[in-house]
N, C-alpha and C positions, 0 to 999 in steps of 0.2 A: 280569558285564551289557556283551551284544555293542554296541560304542559306533556299530557300522554301523546297526543298526535306528534310530538315533536321528541323523540328518543335522543336523547346525547350520546355520541359516540368517544367515550373516554379516551378512544386506542388511540384516536387520530390526531390529541394532543397533549401537550405536558407545559402546566403552569410555571414562569420563572416570576421572577422578582429583582429585578437589580436598581437598586436607588429610589427605593421606593416607587419606583413604577412597573406596571403590568406589562407582560410581555406572554405569549406562548409561542413553542415552538410547534410548529404546523406540521405533523409527522406524513401525510400525503407529497408535499413538495420540499420539504427539508428546507422549511422558510421559516422565519422568526418574525411576530407580526406583534407592536405594539396595542396593546387596549388600551382602548379610552375609556373614561369613568364611566357611562352610559354601556358601554361594550362588556368591562368588566361587572359590572351589577346582571346583564340581563346572561352573562355567565354563570355569577353564582348562584339566580335563579332556578337555572337549569341543574345544574350541579346539587342545588339544595329539594329540588323537587317542588319548588314555589311557581305558585300562581302566575303569569304573563300578562301582562297587560295591551292595550291595544299599541300603544306607545312601543311597544316590543320589536314591533311589527317587522319593521324595517333593519335593524338589527340581525334578528332570527332568521331574512333571506340571507343576509352576507353569511352567518354560520353554516346556513344548508350549501350555501355555493361551494364553501368551503369543505363541504360535507365534514361537519360537526356535529351537524343535528340530523336526522333522516335514516334512511335507510343505509348500511355500508355500500359505498360502488363495490361493485365488482372488478376486481383486473384481470384485464383482458389477456389471455395466456398467450403466452410468448410464445412465437415461430422465428425457431433459428433456419434462417437458410443461406444465408451467407455468411462469411468471416473474412471481415476486412482488415486485417492484421494488420496495426501500425508496427510492430516490435518483433522482430527476430530473434528469440536466441539461437546461437552456436554453442555448444558443447564442445568444445574444441578439444579438449581431454579429458579424462577420468583422472590424470594422474596430478599428483599434489607433493611438494619438496616438503609439509607441514603433515604433524600428524595429529589434528587439533580430537581434543577427546571427545566435544559433543556433536560432529560434524551429523548431518542428515543424508549425505547423499551416498545411497545405498551401491551405487557404482565405481564410489573412487577407491582408487587404485595409490601407489608408491610410484614415484616417476620412472622407474624401473621396469614398473610393470604397466607401463599408462597405455588404453589404449587411445589415438589418436584420431581426429577425423582427417580426413584427406581432401585435397583440395577441387576433385572434382564433385564429392556428397558437397564441399560447402556451395559451391556453386549453382551444383542444383538444387541445390535448398533454395538459393537465393532468387533462381528463376522462379519455383514453385509459391514463393512468398508474394514474387509481385503478379504472379500468375493469378494467385485467390484473391490479392487487394489492387487491382490495378488501376484505378481512379481517384487513389492519393496523391497529395500534392508531398508529403511529409514523410519519409519512412527513418527505421533507425533499426542498427543491429549490437545485439548483446553479446561480449565474446563472454563465455562462463567457463567451468571446470568441474574439479579441479581446478589446478590454479592456472590462470589461463595463458600466464606468461611465460609458462612453462613449453608452450607450443606458438614461442614466435612468429616463429617464420611461416608460419599459415597463415596468423592474423594480418601481418606485413601482405599477403597473397590475395586475402580475401578483400581488402579495405582498397588494394590497387584494382582491383576487380571491379566492386563494387561503385566506386566512384566514378570509373568509365561506366558501368549497367545506366546507373541514375540520372549519372552527367549528362550523357548521349542522351536522353529523354526529356532534361531541362528540370529534372525531378531531386528534392532535397535526401541526402543520406546524411545521417549522424553515426555516433559510436559512443556506446557506454561498456563498460567493462567493473565488476568488482574484483579487484585485487587484495591479497595478505601484505605486498608491498615489502616482501623482502626480495625479490628480484627485481626490483624497478634499478638501475643505473641511469645517468643522465643522459645518455644518448637516447636509451628506451622513453624517457619524460618528453624529452624535447621531440621526439618522434610522435608521441602519441599527443599532445599537444597540436603539433601540425596540421593532423590528420583528424582534429576535432574530436578525438576519444575524452569522453567525461569519464573520468575515474572517482570509484569508492574504495574507501580505503577500511578494509574489516581491522580494528582493534579494537581491546575490551577492557583499555582506562592504565592506569599508572602500570609498570615492571610488576606489579608485586601481584595483581590482579590478573593484567593482561595472562601472563606467564604460567598462571594458572593451567591453562588449557590451552593455549595456543602457544604448540612446540612443534621442533623439528622430529624427523620419526625416530632422533636419538634421544628423545625426551629433555632436547636443553630450551629454554625459553627464547622467544623470537621476538621480545620487544627492542631491543638495541638493533637488530637488524632493521627493521621496520622504522626507528626512528631515526635512525643514519640516513636510512633514502627520506624521510618526509620534508627535510628543512629544502633540501634541492625542488622535490616537486612542489611545492608549497609557494617555492619560488619563480618558477617557470610558468603554473598557475596563477598566479595573482591580480587576473582580473576574470579569472574562472573559479568556480565552486568546486570546493574538493569537497564530498561528504564523510563521514567517518560510519562506520555502521560498527554499532555496539550490540553482541550478541549478552543478552542477562541469564545467567546460569548462575544455579544454586552456590553460593557463597562467592558470586559475582552480580551482588546484586546494591553496590552502594553509586544508585545515580546521581548525586549532586558528587560524590569526590569523582566521580568519572568525568563529569561534563567539565568541573573546574580544571581539571588534568589537561583536557584533549583542546577546551576552548580556551581556556586561559593560558597555558604553557605551552603547549603545542600548535595552536594556533589555527586548529580546524572554524569553519566560520558558520557551516551546518552538522550538530550529531541529529542521527537516529536510534532507536533501542526498541530490539527488538527481545523482549523478556521470552522466554523457554517455559512452557506450561504444559505442553503435553507431547515432550516429543519419546522416542521410543525408548531412549534408556531411564529411566525413570528417576536415577541417579542424579541427573545433570536438571532437572524440573525444580524451579524454584517454587520451595515451603510456602504453605499459607502466609506465614507470618512474612516470607518477601515480595509473596506476591503483592500485601499488604502497604510493605514499607516502598515498595516502589513506584506505587499507586499513588501514596501521599509526598513523594518527590518529585512526581511528575507534574503535581499541583503547582507544587515550590517551582518548578519551571514553568509551568505555563503562567503566573502570576506575574512572573520576569517577562516572558512573552508581550505579557498585556502592557506592564507598562512599558516597554520599550516600543510596541506597537504603535502607543498612544504618541509617543515622541517622534515617530516618524521611523523608526529603526527597526531589521527585524535580526532578533538574537540567534535564530539557526535551529533552533528549538522543532525536528521537521515532525514528531509526533504528535505535534497538536497545529501545526502549519497545514499541514492535509487536511483533516476535517474542517477546519474553518475556511477553506478552498471550500469542500465539498457544499459547507452548509450557506456558502456565498453566494455560490453557483445553484442553488438549490438541486445539487444532485441527488437522482434517483435510484437505487441499484437496485435491481432484481436478480445480479449474481453480484457475489464477492469483490470478485473483479475484472483483469480482464483475459484472464488465461483461456483458451482454447476461442477465443473471438477478437479481440482487440493485439492479441500473443499469441503466437506458435514457438514451439520450441523444440530442438532437433538437437538428438542427442549425437556420439559421434558416429554410431552405427548407419544415422539416418532413421531412426524410429522418431515420430512424431508424440512429444508428449503435451500432456493438458498444460505444465509449464515444467520451468527447469529440476523445482524440486520434486519432481517426480521420474525425474529420469532414471534407470535402472531398479527403478522399484517393483512390485510386482503387477502394481497397476497396469490396468489395457495402456497400448499406446493407440493412437488415432490415426493408420494408416503410416506411411514413412515415404522418404522423399522417391524413393524408387517407383510404389505404386501411388504415390497421391493421398491424398488428405480422405481421410475416411469419414465425412461430411456425414451420410445418415447414422453413424454411431454418434459421433460426436454433439449429432444438433439431438439426439435422445438425449444423450445426458446432460446438457446444456437446459431443456426444456424441463425434463424433470425436476432439477433444480431450482429454477427459474419458478416453475407452476408450482411447487410444491404449497401444498396447504398444512402448514406444521401451525396448530392454533397458539403453541409457546410462542414462534416468532412471528405471528397474525398479530397476538395482541402487544407487540413490544413496541417502544416509542423509537429504539433505535434500528427496527427492522428496513429500514433504506437507506442506511449509510452503513449496516453491518453484513445484512445479506446472508447471512448465518455462517459467518466467518470464513476463514482460509480453507480452503481444500486439504491441503496436504497436513493442516493440521486436525484436521476431522478424519482425515485416513489412518493416522497415528494413532488418534485415541479411540476410534470409532472401529477402524477396520475399512471402511470406507465414506469417500469424499462427498458420496450424496448425503449421507447423513448428518447433519447440521448439531456441532459442537456448542455445549450451552457448559465449559468449564470455566467461561467466568463473566457472566450475563452481568450478572449484578454489578458487578465492576466496571462492564464497558458502559451500557446506561448512566452508571454515573459519571463516568468520563466524558460520553456526551454531553449530560447537562452541563457540567464544569465547561466543556469546550462553547457553546451555545452561549452560557453567561460570558465567555470569553469576545466572544462576537459581538453580542451586546455592546458591548463595552468598549470596545476599537471602535465599533460604529457609529455610535453616541460621540466620543468624543474625538475619532481622526478619522473619517469617513476616506477619506485621500489615499491612507495606507492601501487599503485591498485594490484600488486601481497601480500602484505602484508595486507592490509585494504580490497578488497572483495572477501567477501567470498563465490559466489553463484557457484561456480567453477560446471561445469554439469549440469548446468540448460540448457534445453532445450532453444534457443536460441528465436523461435517463437512460441508464445500463443495463439495456432490457429488463 
């Protein structure tokens, strides 16, 4: 058999070896397949331009069905005509009682000068939200700011209204909030718990690290104020997960130290890290040495995740858990996230933004609560991004798990969210390889782990 008739599509797979077993990560489906001895031999022949035999024909057909051999399948152009948002972000205030030095929010103000969303604006936003997504069973509202708890009276009004609005239609509504934790009281915590508000706490580690950047307006560190409220929060939310969200900036990059403090000393069950690599203020961006250190320590935590998963436990390292979930479900993304499709963000003024990160920025809004969603403009933006034929991305093995990276990071880095960022592609590919191997190890040793801990069942495999 002439191998020239069967061109190998190397861009559609990546070889991996775990415990002397051969696997491929199948890029088009974000799935993992184990290679039999004969399949491995045929693939090696194709890779080395060696002659195929008639006995190789059946395996070759399998490779062709997986688009590993033959002509590259052309992706169908994406048409975005509906916007079935499941999540609504309400930026209830621009005011914050903190003055975190790395904050990306361009509309951020002090509490004294804060702009607050009105109850009428919030009601109209919820009505618009439902109008655009009338056929779902589950909806969620996220309260954002500023510090959202600085506008607690509005939050309570919104929850009362939304409970009645969705409840009268026999639909489910849930709530979420990320807070700096300084304004929490026992009464507030109990109210949030009673009303099913999932809370995430922004905290950057031990006092010495946290207080470098997360400070009050007078420059005083906020660590003690957060920790003072944390024990009450975790005791009330004892049957729910309260994640810690850590922002890694220059000088605050000791992942293992931060993990140990938050997990073992403060008692968080889930921790996620957000490395800052393309912030507008270069002073806070991680150095190349720090980025390498962060990645090395991510892998150490990843090994810990694997060990726990094989024992049937979840260690709470959310950075690896999300990608494990994507691989297990064969997630195929043409867009990096649900911004503009699965999620709508409304500013306190009523502007509809691509996501909460763009609120207050110079980037365009896509309509308003008063005038409605600008579907034509939003469709054009999303379709341009989803259908972009970028040669670097099209040949990348992580292309359907990354989809070009965060819109806002690209906006900061390249002055446009439509230009895909390439600031840490090599690191991301290496991380995807690490997570794929982790997935294989868990699948081979404890397949029940996925049914127990991967909870996104029923989510569409392809996100445009």
